[in-house]
C-alpha positions in Angstrom: -0.2 -0.1 0.1 2.5 2.8 -1.2 -0.6 5.1 -2.2 -2.4 6.8 0.7 -5.0 8.7 -1.3 -7.4 9.1 1.2 -4.7 10.2 3.9 -3.3 12.5 1.4 -6.7 14.0 0.9 -7.5 14.5 4.6 -4.1 16.0 4.9 -4.2 18.6 1.8 -8.0 19.5 2.0 -9.0 19.1 6.0 -5.8 19.2 8.0 -3.6 21.4 5.8 -0.5 23.4 7.4 -2.6 26.3 8.7 -4.5 24.0 10.9 -3.3 23.5 14.3 -2.9 20.0 15.9 -5.3 21.1 18.5 -7.9 21.4 15.8 -7.5 17.9 14.4 -10.9 16.8 15.8 -12.4 19.5 14.1 -10.7 18.7 10.7 -11.8 14.8 11.2 -15.4 16.2 11.7 -15.1 18.2 8.7 -13.6 15.3 6.7 -16.7 13.3 7.7 -18.8 14.8 4.9 -17.1 12.2 2.4 -18.6 8.9 2.1 -18.7 6.1 4.5 -16.5 4.1 2.1 -13.9 7.0 1.8 -14.1 7.1 5.7 -13.2 3.4 5.9 -10.4 3.6 3.5 -8.7 6.4 5.5 -9.0 4.2 8.8 -7.4 1.4 6.9 -4.6 3.5 5.5 -4.0 4.9 9.1 -4.2 1.3 10.5 -1.5 0.4 7.8 1.0 3.3 9.0 0.4 2.0 12.6 1.2 -1.3 11.7 4.3 0.0 10.0 5.3 2.0 12.9 5.0 -1.1 15.0 7.3 -2.9 13.0 9.9 -0.1 12.8 9.7 0.0 9.0 10.9 3.8 8.9 12.5 3.7 5.4 9.2 2.4 4.0 7.0 5.1 5.8 9.7 7.8 4.7 8.8 6.2 0.9 5.1 6.6 1.4 5.8 10.1 2.6 7.8 11.0 -0.6 5.5 8.9 -2.9 2.4 10.7 -1.7 4.1 14.1 -1.5 3.4 14.7 2.0 6.5 16.5 2.7 4.4 19.7 2.3 2.0 18.8 4.8 1.9 18.5 8.5 3.2 15.0 8.6 6.4 15.5 6.6 8.5 13.1 8.7 8.2 9.8 10.6 7.9 11.4 14.0 4.8 13.3 12.6 3.4 10.5 11.0 3.6 8.8 14.7 1.7 11.6 15.9 -1.0 11.5 13.3 -1.6 8.0 13.9 -1.8 8.4 17.8 -4.1 11.2 17.7 -6.2 10.5 14.7 -7.0 7.0 15.1 -9.1 7.6 18.4 -11.0 10.4 16.9 -11.7 8.3 14.0 -12.9 5.5 16.1 -15.0 7.9 18.5 -17.2 8.9 15.7 -17.7 5.2 14.3 -21.1 3.6 14.3 -21.2 1.1 17.3 -23.8 -1.7 16.7 -23.5 -2.6 20.5 -25.2 0.7 21.5 -29.0 -0.2 21.3 -31.5 2.5 20.2 -34.0 3.7 23.1 -36.9 6.0 21.8 -36.4 9.8 22.4 -33.2 9.4 24.2 -31.2 11.2 21.6 -33.8 13.8 21.2 -33.7 14.3 25.2 -30.1 14.6 25.0 -30.1 17.3 22.4 -32.4 19.4 24.5 -30.1 18.9 27.3 -27.1 19.7 25.5 -27.8 22.0 22.9 -29.2 25.7 24.0 -32.1 26.5 22.0 -33.6 29.9 22.9 -37.3 29.3 23.4 -40.0 30.6 21.0 -37.4 32.0 18.8 -36.2 30.9 15.3 -34.0 27.8 15.2 -31.1 27.4 13.0 -31.4 23.9 11.6 -28.0 24.0 10.3 -26.3 24.7 13.7 -28.4 21.8 15.4 -27.2 19.3 12.5 -23.5 20.5 13.0 -23.8 19.9 16.7 -25.4 16.6 16.1 -22.7 15.5 13.8 -20.1 16.2 16.5 -21.5 13.4 18.6 -20.8 10.8 16.1 -22.4 7.9 13.9 -24.2 6.0 16.6 -25.9 9.3 17.9 -26.7 10.4 14.4 -28.6 7.1 13.6 -30.3 7.4 16.9 -31.4 10.8 16.6 -32.7 10.3 13.0 -34.5 7.3 14.3 -36.0 9.6 17.3 -37.0 12.2 14.3 -39.0 9.6 12.5 -40.3 8.4 15.8 -41.8 12.0 16.3 -42.9 12.2 12.6 -44.8 8.9 12.9 -46.3 9.8 16.0 -47.8 13.3 14.5 -49.0 11.4 11.0 -50.6 8.5 12.8 -52.2 11.0 15.4 -51.0 8.7 18.1 -52.0 10.9 21.1 -49.7 9.0 24.0 -46.6 9.5 21.9 -47.5 12.9 20.9 -48.2 13.8 24.5 -44.9 12.2 25.6 -43.0 14.1 22.9 -44.6 17.3 23.8 -43.8 16.6 27.6 -40.3 16.2 27.0 -39.8 19.2 24.8 -41.9 21.5 26.8 -40.1 20.6 30.2 -36.7 21.8 28.1 -38.5 24.7 27.0 -38.4 23.7 23.2 -41.4 24.3 21.3 -40.6 23.2 18.0 -42.6 20.1 18.0 -45.9 22.0 19.0 -45.3 24.6 16.2 -46.1 25.2 12.6 -42.2 24.5 12.1 -42.1 20.8 13.2 -42.2 19.4 9.6 -39.7 21.7 8.2 -37.3 21.1 11.3 -37.5 17.2 11.0 -37.1 17.6 7.0 -34.1 19.8 7.2 -32.3 18.3 10.0 -32.5 14.7 8.5 -31.2 16.4 5.1 -28.4 17.8 6.7 -27.6 14.3 8.6 -27.9 12.3 5.4 
């Protein structure tokens, strides 16, 4: 694996030299806009570099740096490759989907109401909500999307007990989006932003 195309892309487009190491997590979050296939490819490449480091194949790593023109990036030598592997791999794994975490209806929605400050009775910025949700990772995103589908289905089917539960949770937090004319557009726009 000489060509590390996805790592090169990540380093040139998302973690370019003007970005500080302290902003690596933000760069990974920004990078996550690519397809799942590309994200898996990046992880494979990082794991390959980790393997080479463990085997002390520093000449091979230097060849990879040269072949991929990484000398003009933040990881221009073996020491920086080591730092990238050590710091980026836990971040990548943090945001991956974890099948062992089961879905609990409305838990993700309740968490959003507890952690994202939404001024009551004011216009919501759906884009900012989606950005904050993306910071929680793939598992949370999937659970939150299921919660939005749960809410949507409850209102479409006029399921009074579920609607009452949804409104009770949201009203307790001072969030009135589900009891307003913006409910459907909120669900649609956030779902699109998370796709």
